[in-house]
Backbone as CSV, one residue per row, in Angstrom:
resi,resn,N_x,N_y,N_z,CA_x,CA_y,CA_z,C_x,C_y,C_z
1,MET,22.316,-2.422,-2.059,20.979,-2.429,-1.483,20.853,-3.604,-0.501
2,GLN,20.136,-3.370,0.597,20.006,-4.403,1.609,18.601,-4.389,2.194
3,THR,18.029,-5.584,2.394,16.737,-5.718,3.047,16.915,-6.478,4.350
4,THR,16.417,-5.889,5.429,16.501,-6.512,6.746,15.121,-6.507,7.388
5,THR,14.960,-7.326,8.422,13.724,-7.334,9.202,13.886,-6.405,10.395
6,VAL,12.885,-5.572,10.620,12.905,-4.645,11.754,11.611,-4.808,12.533
7,ASP,11.637,-4.428,13.796,10.455,-4.436,14.649,10.060,-2.998,14.959
8,ILE,8.791,-2.695,14.765,8.293,-1.333,14.954,7.285,-1.326,16.100
9,PRO,7.578,-0.628,17.203,6.622,-0.563,18.317,5.352,0.182,17.904
10,THR,4.210,-0.351,18.299,2.929,0.310,18.056,2.162,0.346,19.366
11,GLY,1.015,0.993,19.333,0.195,1.040,20.528,-0.383,-0.299,20.920
12,ASP,-0.370,-1.264,19.991,-0.957,-2.579,20.257,0.064,-3.703,20.257
13,GLY,1.349,-3.367,20.273,2.363,-4.419,20.270,3.568,-4.038,19.432
14,VAL,4.046,-5.004,18.654,5.212,-4.791,17.807,4.910,-5.328,16.414
15,ALA,5.069,-4.474,15.419,4.866,-4.878,14.029,6.204,-5.272,13.412
16,ASP,6.267,-6.488,12.892,7.445,-6.869,12.124,7.338,-6.252,10.731
17,ALA,8.460,-5.888,10.171,8.474,-5.216,8.875,9.790,-5.507,8.181
18,SER,9.787,-5.367,6.873,11.046,-5.410,6.135,11.451,-3.983,5.796
19,LEU,12.742,-3.727,5.893,13.298,-2.419,5.579,14.301,-2.605,4.448
20,THR,14.053,-1.946,3.344,14.924,-2.032,2.175,15.619,-0.693,2.003
21,ARG,16.933,-0.736,2.055,17.729,0.495,2.122,18.690,0.558,0.937
22,PRO,18.709,1.679,0.229,19.682,1.831,-0.857,21.105,1.861,-0.302
23,ASP,22.065,1.643,-1.169,23.461,1.802,-0.772,23.753,3.269,-0.499
24,GLY,24.718,3.532,0.351,25.092,4.899,0.678,24.642,5.291,2.065
25,ASP,24.973,6.507,2.442,24.698,6.979,3.797,23.341,7.654,3.942
26,GLY,22.779,8.118,2.842,21.536,8.869,2.949,21.805,10.313,3.373
27,PRO,20.813,11.007,3.922,19.479,10.494,4.220,18.627,10.309,2.959
28,PHE,17.723,9.335,3.022,16.890,8.976,1.887,15.443,9.395,2.109
29,ALA,14.775,9.771,1.027,13.320,9.912,1.079,12.731,8.530,1.351
30,ALA,11.594,8.491,2.050,11.037,7.212,2.498,9.684,6.929,1.864
31,VAL,9.456,5.629,1.637,8.190,5.150,1.084,7.691,3.996,1.944
32,LEU,6.424,4.051,2.322,5.761,2.914,2.953,5.109,2.062,1.875
33,LEU,5.257,0.743,1.981,4.617,-0.185,1.051,3.635,-1.027,1.855
34,TYR,2.344,-0.873,1.539,1.301,-1.609,2.260,0.910,-2.852,1.461
35,MET,0.994,-3.976,2.134,0.885,-5.298,1.534,-0.529,-5.636,1.067
36,ASP,-0.598,-6.681,0.228,-1.869,-7.284,-0.119,-2.244,-8.305,0.950
37,ALA,-3.331,-9.036,0.739,-3.838,-9.951,1.765,-2.877,-11.097,2.061
38,PHE,-2.019,-11.448,1.098,-1.120,-12.582,1.298,0.092,-12.224,2.154
39,GLY,0.307,-10.943,2.373,1.293,-10.520,3.354,2.732,-10.511,2.887
40,PRO,3.645,-10.158,3.800,5.069,-10.062,3.475,5.615,-11.390,2.946
41,ARG,6.379,-11.311,1.854,6.931,-12.490,1.201,7.940,-12.014,0.161
42,PRO,8.644,-12.916,-0.504,9.674,-12.490,-1.460,9.183,-11.536,-2.541
43,ARG,7.970,-11.713,-3.038,7.489,-10.808,-4.085,7.446,-9.366,-3.591
44,LEU,7.005,-9.145,-2.372,6.957,-7.772,-1.864,8.361,-7.219,-1.634
45,VAL,9.296,-8.071,-1.279,10.692,-7.626,-1.163,11.208,-7.196,-2.536
46,GLU,10.895,-7.975,-3.577,11.288,-7.596,-4.936,10.739,-6.219,-5.297
47,MET,9.499,-5.982,-4.949,8.874,-4.699,-5.276,9.512,-3.570,-4.480
48,ALA,9.792,-3.811,-3.205,10.466,-2.795,-2.397,11.843,-2.485,-2.962
49,GLU,12.532,-3.509,-3.429,13.863,-3.291,-4.001,13.786,-2.488,-5.294
50,ARG,12.750,-2.703,-6.068,12.561,-1.913,-7.296,12.386,-0.431,-6.940
51,ILE,11.644,-0.152,-5.884,11.462,1.237,-5.441,12.767,1.786,-4.870
52,ALA,13.457,0.977,-4.073,14.716,1.419,-3.463,15.782,1.703,-4.512
53,SER,15.708,1.026,-5.646,16.687,1.270,-6.710,16.608,2.688,-7.250
54,ARG,15.510,3.361,-6.964,15.342,4.768,-7.360,15.848,5.721,-6.285
55,GLY,16.370,5.177,-5.174,16.940,6.015,-4.129,16.075,6.200,-2.905
56,TYR,15.034,5.379,-2.754,14.132,5.493,-1.613,14.405,4.408,-0.577
57,LEU,14.265,4.748,0.690,14.237,3.765,1.755,12.788,3.304,1.891
58,VAL,12.586,1.988,1.867,11.236,1.439,1.825,10.983,0.565,3.044
59,VAL,9.856,0.787,3.701,9.431,-0.056,4.816,8.117,-0.732,4.433
60,THR,8.109,-2.065,4.572,6.924,-2.866,4.270,6.456,-3.539,5.551
61,PRO,5.509,-2.947,6.258,5.073,-3.535,7.542,4.112,-4.695,7.344
62,ASN,4.139,-5.609,8.282,3.138,-6.670,8.352,1.886,-6.067,8.980
63,LEU,0.938,-5.693,8.166,-0.254,-5.013,8.669,-1.078,-5.906,9.596
64,LEU,-0.881,-7.210,9.509,-1.647,-8.144,10.336,-0.819,-8.660,11.519
65,TYR,0.077,-7.837,12.004,1.004,-8.267,13.057,0.300,-8.694,14.337
66,ARG,-0.907,-8.229,14.578,-1.616,-8.604,15.800,-1.879,-10.112,15.867
67,ALA,-1.888,-10.747,14.691,-2.121,-12.190,14.645,-0.821,-12.981,14.682
68,GLY,0.312,-12.289,14.677,1.600,-12.974,14.710,2.542,-12.444,13.646
69,ARG,3.772,-12.885,13.719,4.776,-12.460,12.763,4.560,-13.167,11.421
70,ALA,4.977,-12.510,10.371,4.857,-13.095,9.035,5.889,-14.211,8.854
71,PRO,5.539,-15.235,8.069,4.247,-15.434,7.398,3.202,-16.045,8.329
72,LEU,1.977,-15.570,8.200,0.891,-16.082,9.032,0.334,-17.390,8.486
73,VAL,0.534,-17.621,7.192,0.009,-18.820,6.544,1.074,-19.381,5.613
74,ASP,0.879,-20.630,5.200,1.782,-21.281,4.259,1.526,-20.734,2.858
75,LEU,2.541,-20.088,2.293,2.397,-19.476,0.969,3.089,-20.283,-0.123
76,SER,3.482,-21.497,0.182,4.258,-22.286,-0.771,3.444,-22.682,-2.003
77,ARG,2.112,-22.698,-1.882,1.258,-23.067,-3.023,0.302,-21.928,-3.342
78,LEU,0.852,-20.725,-3.408,0.032,-19.542,-3.645,-0.621,-19.568,-5.027
79,GLY,-0.005,-20.277,-5.965,-0.586,-20.374,-7.298,-1.755,-21.328,-7.396
80,ASP,-2.032,-22.058,-6.338,-3.118,-23.034,-6.317,-4.402,-22.370,-5.816
81,ALA,-5.484,-22.510,-6.580,-6.739,-21.832,-6.237,-7.270,-22.287,-4.884
82,ASP,-7.185,-23.581,-4.603,-7.680,-24.080,-3.314,-6.858,-23.517,-2.154
83,GLN,-5.545,-23.408,-2.373,-4.675,-22.860,-1.336,-5.019,-21.400,-1.073
84,ARG,-5.255,-20.638,-2.140,-5.604,-19.228,-1.962,-6.912,-19.082,-1.196
85,SER,-7.870,-19.955,-1.486,-9.149,-19.896,-0.768,-8.952,-20.144,0.724
86,ALA,-8.085,-21.094,1.042,-7.819,-21.391,2.452,-7.141,-20.211,3.140
87,ILE,-6.247,-19.545,2.415,-5.581,-18.365,2.966,-6.604,-17.266,3.255
88,PHE,-7.476,-17.023,2.285,-8.471,-15.971,2.469,-9.374,-16.265,3.662
89,GLU,-9.764,-17.514,3.840,-10.621,-17.868,4.964,-9.979,-17.493,6.293
90,LYS,-8.664,-17.616,6.363,-7.964,-17.310,7.606,-7.747,-15.817,7.795
91,VAL,-7.416,-15.111,6.706,-6.996,-13.711,6.878,-8.130,-12.705,6.763
92,ILE,-9.247,-13.064,6.150,-10.317,-12.072,5.976,-10.786,-11.484,7.306
93,PRO,-10.997,-12.288,8.353,-11.384,-11.663,9.631,-10.315,-10.703,10.160
94,LEU,-9.043,-11.025,9.913,-7.962,-10.143,10.352,-7.966,-8.844,9.552
95,ILE,-8.234,-8.973,8.254,-8.283,-7.787,7.398,-9.441,-6.876,7.807
96,ARG,-10.600,-7.472,8.086,-11.778,-6.680,8.463,-11.559,-5.957,9.792
97,ALA,-10.654,-6.479,10.618,-10.358,-5.831,11.903,-9.501,-4.584,11.746
98,LEU,-8.960,-4.375,10.540,-8.146,-3.175,10.292,-9.073,-2.008,9.979
99,THR,-9.662,-1.465,11.005,-10.563,-0.325,10.847,-9.779,0.944,10.519
100,ALA,-10.511,1.990,10.172,-9.858,3.261,9.876,-9.039,3.747,11.062
101,ASP,-9.569,3.576,12.261,-8.844,4.011,13.461,-7.574,3.196,13.665
102,VAL,-7.655,1.888,13.452,-6.474,1.032,13.603,-5.401,1.417,12.597
103,ILE,-5.794,1.615,11.349,-4.822,2.000,10.322,-4.210,3.353,10.640
104,SER,-5.000,4.283,11.134,-4.473,5.592,11.504,-3.411,5.468,12.587
105,ARG,-3.699,4.679,13.621,-2.748,4.525,14.721,-1.490,3.778,14.285
106,ASP,-1.679,2.721,13.522,-0.514,1.968,13.058,0.354,2.801,12.128
107,THR,-0.285,3.530,11.225,0.482,4.364,10.302,1.287,5.408,11.059
108,ALA,0.716,5.969,12.113,1.457,6.934,12.935,2.717,6.296,13.500
109,ALA,2.615,5.043,13.932,3.781,4.337,14.474,4.839,4.117,13.400
110,TYR,4.408,3.756,12.191,5.369,3.548,11.105,6.045,4.868,10.719
111,LEU,5.278,5.934,10.709,5.841,7.245,10.388,6.817,7.704,11.466
112,ASP,6.478,7.461,12.714,7.384,7.810,13.813,8.688,7.019,13.714
113,PHE,8.577,5.740,13.355,9.757,4.908,13.182,10.677,5.496,12.109
114,LEU,10.107,5.899,10.997,10.906,6.491,9.924,11.513,7.826,10.359
115,ALA,10.721,8.641,11.033,11.198,9.965,11.432,12.352,9.893,12.413
116,ALA,12.459,8.804,13.166,13.519,8.666,14.167,14.829,8.164,13.581
117,ARG,14.823,7.776,12.313,16.019,7.212,11.699,16.913,8.310,11.110
118,ASP,18.196,8.204,11.373,19.142,9.184,10.840,19.292,9.089,9.327
119,ASP,18.985,7.893,8.762,19.163,7.731,7.321,17.887,8.039,6.528
120,VAL,16.879,8.606,7.194,15.654,9.021,6.516,15.596,10.542,6.474
121,ARG,15.322,11.061,5.310,15.256,12.510,5.130,14.074,13.088,5.892
122,PRO,14.275,14.172,6.627,13.156,14.790,7.341,12.063,15.228,6.374
123,GLY,10.840,15.207,6.871,9.727,15.657,6.052,8.772,14.540,5.713
124,PRO,7.806,14.825,4.859,6.773,13.839,4.547,7.312,12.660,3.746
125,VAL,6.540,11.580,3.745,6.878,10.374,3.006,5.773,10.116,1.986
126,ALA,5.961,9.066,1.189,4.925,8.610,0.263,4.517,7.197,0.643
127,ILE,3.401,6.743,0.095,2.904,5.403,0.398,2.307,4.783,-0.858
128,THR,2.541,3.495,-1.037,1.898,2.743,-2.108,1.319,1.472,-1.526
129,GLY,0.150,1.065,-2.019,-0.506,-0.108,-1.478,-1.141,-0.949,-2.561
130,TYR,-1.331,-2.236,-2.256,-1.790,-3.214,-3.237,-2.950,-4.015,-2.661
131,CYS,-3.997,-4.176,-3.449,-5.208,-4.878,-2.992,-5.699,-4.212,-1.705
132,MET,-5.774,-4.954,-0.606,-6.241,-4.333,0.641,-5.310,-3.208,1.068
133,GLY,-4.053,-3.310,0.688,-3.098,-2.252,1.000,-3.397,-0.965,0.272
134,GLY,-4.046,-1.054,-0.891,-4.435,0.159,-1.601,-5.479,0.942,-0.835
135,MET,-6.479,0.220,-0.320,-7.490,0.872,0.516,-6.847,1.483,1.749
136,ASN,-5.948,0.742,2.375,-5.349,1.235,3.607,-4.331,2.344,3.356
137,ALA,-3.722,2.371,2.184,-2.873,3.506,1.831,-3.709,4.778,1.728
138,LEU,-4.913,4.644,1.168,-5.808,5.806,1.097,-6.196,6.251,2.500
139,ARG,-6.536,5.305,3.355,-6.874,5.669,4.732,-5.693,6.342,5.437
140,ALA,-4.484,5.889,5.114,-3.298,6.449,5.761,-3.110,7.915,5.400
141,ILE,-3.234,8.263,4.121,-3.028,9.658,3.729,-4.188,10.526,4.208
142,GLU,-5.372,9.945,4.337,-6.495,10.695,4.899,-6.251,11.030,6.368
143,ALA,-5.665,10.087,7.091,-5.440,10.280,8.523,-4.233,11.160,8.812
144,HIS,-3.258,11.183,7.897,-2.003,11.903,8.133,-1.622,12.756,6.925
145,PRO,-2.480,13.689,6.548,-2.209,14.480,5.343,-0.973,15.363,5.451
146,ASP,-0.567,15.688,6.681,0.613,16.522,6.867,1.907,15.713,6.827
147,ARG,1.792,14.390,6.878,2.985,13.542,6.932,3.145,12.639,5.708
148,ILE,2.112,12.542,4.884,2.160,11.730,3.667,1.821,12.627,2.492
149,VAL,2.779,12.777,1.589,2.639,13.745,0.507,2.000,13.134,-0.733
150,ALA,2.041,11.807,-0.863,1.471,11.149,-2.033,1.123,9.716,-1.676
151,ALA,0.034,9.215,-2.289,-0.398,7.838,-2.048,-0.841,7.215,-3.364
152,ALA,-0.503,5.945,-3.538,-0.929,5.195,-4.718,-1.638,3.931,-4.288
153,SER,-2.687,3.584,-5.014,-3.446,2.359,-4.771,-3.521,1.587,-6.078
154,PHE,-3.031,0.346,-6.060,-3.073,-0.499,-7.244,-3.914,-1.732,-6.961
155,HIS,-4.841,-2.003,-7.881,-5.892,-3.016,-7.734,-6.433,-3.024,-6.301
156,GLY,-6.699,-1.828,-5.803,-7.270,-1.685,-4.467,-8.753,-2.041,-4.470
157,GLY,-9.203,-2.654,-3.405,-10.615,-3.009,-3.278,-11.228,-2.425,-2.027
158,ARG,-12.565,-2.461,-1.977,-13.331,-1.993,-0.810,-13.006,-0.537,-0.461
159,ILE,-12.782,0.269,-1.485,-12.547,1.693,-1.280,-13.869,2.446,-1.166
160,VAL,-14.888,1.929,-1.841,-16.235,2.511,-1.767,-17.159,1.465,-1.151
161,LEU,-17.633,1.764,0.034,-18.497,0.849,0.777,-19.776,1.566,1.198
162,ASP,-20.799,0.791,1.445,-22.046,1.354,1.966,-21.990,1.352,3.484
163,GLU,-20.972,2.037,4.004,-20.736,2.099,5.436,-20.320,3.521,5.806
164,PRO,-20.586,3.960,7.029,-20.290,5.347,7.400,-18.806,5.685,7.404
165,ASP,-17.931,4.668,7.519,-16.499,4.952,7.504,-15.845,4.495,6.205
166,SER,-16.615,4.434,5.132,-16.059,4.049,3.833,-14.877,4.943,3.488
167,PRO,-13.778,4.370,3.002,-12.582,5.182,2.719,-12.842,6.371,1.794
168,HIS,-13.745,6.229,0.835,-13.952,7.326,-0.113,-14.577,8.541,0.542
169,LEU,-15.198,8.367,1.694,-15.846,9.493,2.369,-14.860,10.384,3.115
170,GLY,-13.596,9.925,3.257,-12.614,10.711,3.998,-11.634,11.476,3.150
171,VAL,-11.862,11.529,1.832,-10.849,12.128,0.950,-10.719,13.640,1.131
172,GLY,-11.680,14.268,1.777,-11.628,15.716,1.951,-10.452,16.211,2.762
173,SER,-9.827,15.342,3.537,-8.677,15.757,4.354,-7.362,15.733,3.589
174,ILE,-7.349,15.123,2.402,-6.097,14.926,1.654,-5.581,16.247,1.096
175,THR,-4.310,16.521,1.334,-3.676,17.720,0.759,-2.620,17.365,-0.284
176,GLY,-2.224,16.100,-0.345,-1.240,15.652,-1.320,-1.909,15.140,-2.582
177,GLU,-1.187,14.302,-3.323,-1.691,13.751,-4.580,-1.903,12.251,-4.433
178,VAL,-2.962,11.742,-5.079,-3.242,10.311,-5.021,-3.405,9.747,-6.430
179,TYR,-3.099,8.464,-6.543,-3.211,7.762,-7.818,-3.923,6.438,-7.584
180,PHE,-4.806,6.076,-8.525,-5.509,4.810,-8.470,-5.332,4.073,-9.789
181,GLY,-4.787,2.855,-9.720,-4.692,1.990,-10.886,-5.650,0.829,-10.695
182,HIS,-6.875,0.965,-11.212,-7.934,-0.007,-10.941,-7.799,-1.238,-11.828
183,ALA,-8.064,-2.399,-11.254,-8.127,-3.631,-12.027,-9.438,-3.671,-12.814
184,ASP,-9.404,-4.349,-13.952,-10.592,-4.499,-14.787,-11.457,-5.638,-14.242
185,ASN,-12.768,-5.494,-14.378,-13.704,-6.534,-13.917,-13.433,-6.951,-12.475
186,ASP,-13.256,-5.971,-11.615,-12.933,-6.214,-10.209,-14.191,-6.031,-9.376
187,GLN,-14.684,-7.119,-8.803,-15.917,-7.034,-8.025,-15.734,-6.280,-6.717
188,SER,-14.490,-6.070,-6.294,-14.258,-5.286,-5.085,-14.113,-3.798,-5.394
189,MET,-14.118,-3.451,-6.679,-14.065,-2.050,-7.108,-14.688,-1.958,-8.497
190,THR,-16.004,-1.904,-8.533,-16.762,-1.933,-9.776,-16.708,-0.579,-10.490
191,PRO,-17.102,-0.513,-11.765,-17.160,0.776,-12.459,-18.016,1.806,-11.719
192,GLU,-19.115,1.356,-11.135,-19.972,2.283,-10.388,-19.246,2.816,-9.158
193,GLN,-18.490,1.954,-8.488,-17.738,2.390,-7.317,-16.587,3.313,-7.710
194,ILE,-15.958,3.044,-8.832,-14.905,3.944,-9.322,-15.482,5.329,-9.579
195,ALA,-16.653,5.375,-10.208,-17.296,6.663,-10.481,-17.637,7.392,-9.187
196,THR,-18.086,6.664,-8.177,-18.400,7.276,-6.882,-17.144,7.843,-6.240
197,LEU,-16.048,7.092,-6.306,-14.771,7.575,-5.773,-14.330,8.846,-6.485
198,GLU,-14.377,8.839,-7.791,-13.922,10.005,-8.556,-14.790,11.226,-8.268
199,LYS,-16.074,11.019,-8.094,-16.955,12.144,-7.739,-16.573,12.722,-6.390
200,ALA,-16.262,11.858,-5.432,-15.862,12.335,-4.105,-14.550,13.113,-4.187
201,LEU,-13.604,12.618,-4.974,-12.322,13.305,-5.135,-12.506,14.657,-5.816
202,ASP,-13.340,14.689,-6.850,-13.605,15.952,-7.551,-14.259,16.964,-6.617
203,THR,-15.240,16.516,-5.860,-15.954,17.410,-4.944,-15.010,17.991,-3.898
204,ALA,-14.058,17.170,-3.450,-13.115,17.618,-2.422,-11.952,18.414,-2.992
205,GLY,-11.827,18.461,-4.306,-10.737,19.203,-4.922,-9.379,18.540,-4.759
206,VAL,-9.368,17.202,-4.657,-8.117,16.462,-4.476,-7.399,16.325,-5.813
207,ARG,-6.080,16.472,-5.797,-5.266,16.186,-6.980,-5.138,14.672,-7.129
208,TYR,-5.574,14.149,-8.259,-5.556,12.700,-8.402,-5.565,12.280,-9.868
209,ARG,-5.186,11.021,-10.084,-5.399,10.324,-11.346,-6.043,8.990,-11.021
210,SER,-7.037,8.633,-11.777,-7.762,7.376,-11.583,-7.852,6.700,-12.944
211,GLU,-7.199,5.538,-13.079,-7.104,4.891,-14.379,-7.524,3.423,-14.283
212,LEU,-8.190,2.950,-15.335,-8.581,1.554,-15.425,-7.548,0.796,-16.253
213,TYR,-7.042,-0.291,-15.690,-6.082,-1.140,-16.399,-6.876,-2.249,-17.098
214,GLU,-7.251,-1.985,-18.327,-8.123,-2.909,-19.053,-7.437,-4.255,-19.260
215,GLY,-8.185,-5.314,-18.999,-7.681,-6.660,-19.165,-6.821,-7.154,-18.023
216,ALA,-6.597,-6.331,-17.013,-5.768,-6.709,-15.869,-6.670,-7.051,-14.695
217,HIS,-6.489,-8.237,-14.135,-7.346,-8.701,-13.052,-6.855,-8.180,-11.700
218,HIS,-7.731,-8.303,-10.713,-7.375,-7.952,-9.340,-6.118,-8.720,-8.931
219,GLY,-5.105,-7.995,-8.470,-3.840,-8.631,-8.104,-2.819,-8.642,-9.227
220,TYR,-3.006,-7.795,-10.229,-2.184,-7.889,-11.448,-0.694,-7.646,-11.247
221,THR,-0.274,-7.047,-10.142,1.166,-6.814,-9.931,1.867,-7.978,-9.253
222,MET,1.126,-8.964,-8.792,1.704,-10.018,-7.961,2.156,-11.200,-8.812
223,SER,3.454,-11.270,-9.073,4.002,-12.272,-9.996,3.973,-13.681,-9.419
224,ASP,3.668,-13.827,-8.147,3.579,-15.157,-7.544,2.144,-15.668,-7.491
225,THR,1.234,-15.023,-8.235,-0.152,-15.475,-8.328,-0.575,-15.534,-9.793
226,PRO,-1.636,-16.288,-10.100,-2.119,-16.364,-11.486,-2.664,-15.045,-12.023
227,ALA,-2.931,-14.075,-11.170,-3.473,-12.788,-11.616,-2.425,-11.905,-12.275
228,TYR,-1.157,-12.281,-12.178,-0.066,-11.418,-12.644,-0.226,-11.059,-14.122
229,ASN,-0.007,-9.790,-14.414,-0.056,-9.269,-15.771,1.177,-8.390,-15.961
230,GLU,2.122,-8.852,-16.752,3.395,-8.146,-16.874,3.222,-6.746,-17.455
231,GLN,2.401,-6.610,-18.470,2.203,-5.305,-19.088,1.583,-4.319,-18.099
232,ALA,0.578,-4.779,-17.369,-0.061,-3.904,-16.378,0.905,-3.559,-15.253
233,THR,1.749,-4.507,-14.888,2.714,-4.248,-13.819,3.715,-3.184,-14.237
234,GLU,4.200,-3.255,-15.460,5.132,-2.228,-15.935,4.442,-0.866,-16.016
235,ARG,3.185,-0.866,-16.404,2.421,0.393,-16.404,2.317,0.944,-14.993
236,HIS,2.117,0.043,-14.033,2.023,0.461,-12.638,3.326,1.096,-12.168
237,TRP,4.471,0.507,-12.549,5.755,1.092,-12.148,5.907,2.492,-12.727
238,ALA,5.549,2.658,-13.979,5.666,3.984,-14.602,4.795,5.004,-13.866
239,ALA,3.567,4.598,-13.511,2.666,5.515,-12.817,3.175,5.836,-11.415
240,LEU,3.666,4.824,-10.716,4.158,5.041,-9.358,5.368,5.962,-9.359
241,PHE,6.325,5.714,-10.241,7.534,6.531,-10.238,7.250,7.947,-10.729
242,ASP,6.275,8.095,-11.602,5.857,9.436,-12.005,5.305,10.200,-10.801
243,LEU,4.489,9.524,-9.998,3.926,10.141,-8.787,5.032,10.500,-7.804
244,LEU,5.972,9.591,-7.588,7.061,9.850,-6.648,7.975,10.963,-7.142
245,ASP,8.307,10.940,-8.420,9.202,11.969,-8.965,8.612,13.375,-8.803
246,ARG,7.291,13.468,-8.925,6.636,14.759,-8.812,6.544,15.237,-7.370
247,ASN,6.266,14.317,-6.470,5.933,14.715,-5.107,7.014,14.451,-4.066
248,LEU,7.922,13.521,-4.347,8.956,13.184,-3.386,10.257,12.843,-4.134
249,PRO,10.812,13.823,-4.846,12.036,13.540,-5.611,13.180,13.174,-4.673
250,THR,14.076,12.323,-5.176,15.170,11.853,-4.341,16.329,12.836,-4.314
251,SER,16.294,13.841,-5.145,17.389,14.843,-5.122,16.823,16.226,-5.426
């Protein structure tokens, strides 16, 4: 297995990304991994490698590439609460700039990049996202239902908003399967918002699973932060691989 840095042309510039490739010639089924707010770093490479160990080629784009190549901020003290606050102050405006239209256009570029590779199997891909990446993974499958067969969101936030372009309002376009692993006591995805999301999915007839990870805080898969929960993370792997095995088997 090998992870390298690649540059992906987009309509607004060039997105830096990590590409994790299984051993062998392929072609491999492909998975997009959408980052959390802290961006590309060793933990996300570890997660991509875990997915690649199942036979998938994984691309993890820097969703905030418009602000520069990763890392955009110093992540050496990510476990420090004050450091995390400083990071959020810098990246929140960048995150808010990732509108539904921007995510749609960027995702198209990432999909085109995968489709042009000889070592990627033709056909649809899957996507998994974490924190803000969970919301944007949902937006991605809504925008490209013919090219993304399955999407997973883990401790995703801001999926239900009081705004006309709230991600939950676009689920009617989804033709694949989606999974949500919600964090417990998450102010960015409250029980009321989870219920609103599930109602929208039911009304649209979307195939989905929506589960609450009790006792797991927002960010529970990120082992380089205090939110990490090993039990919840292993549950997340089981749910993700179950989704992939059903919708995008490697053989």
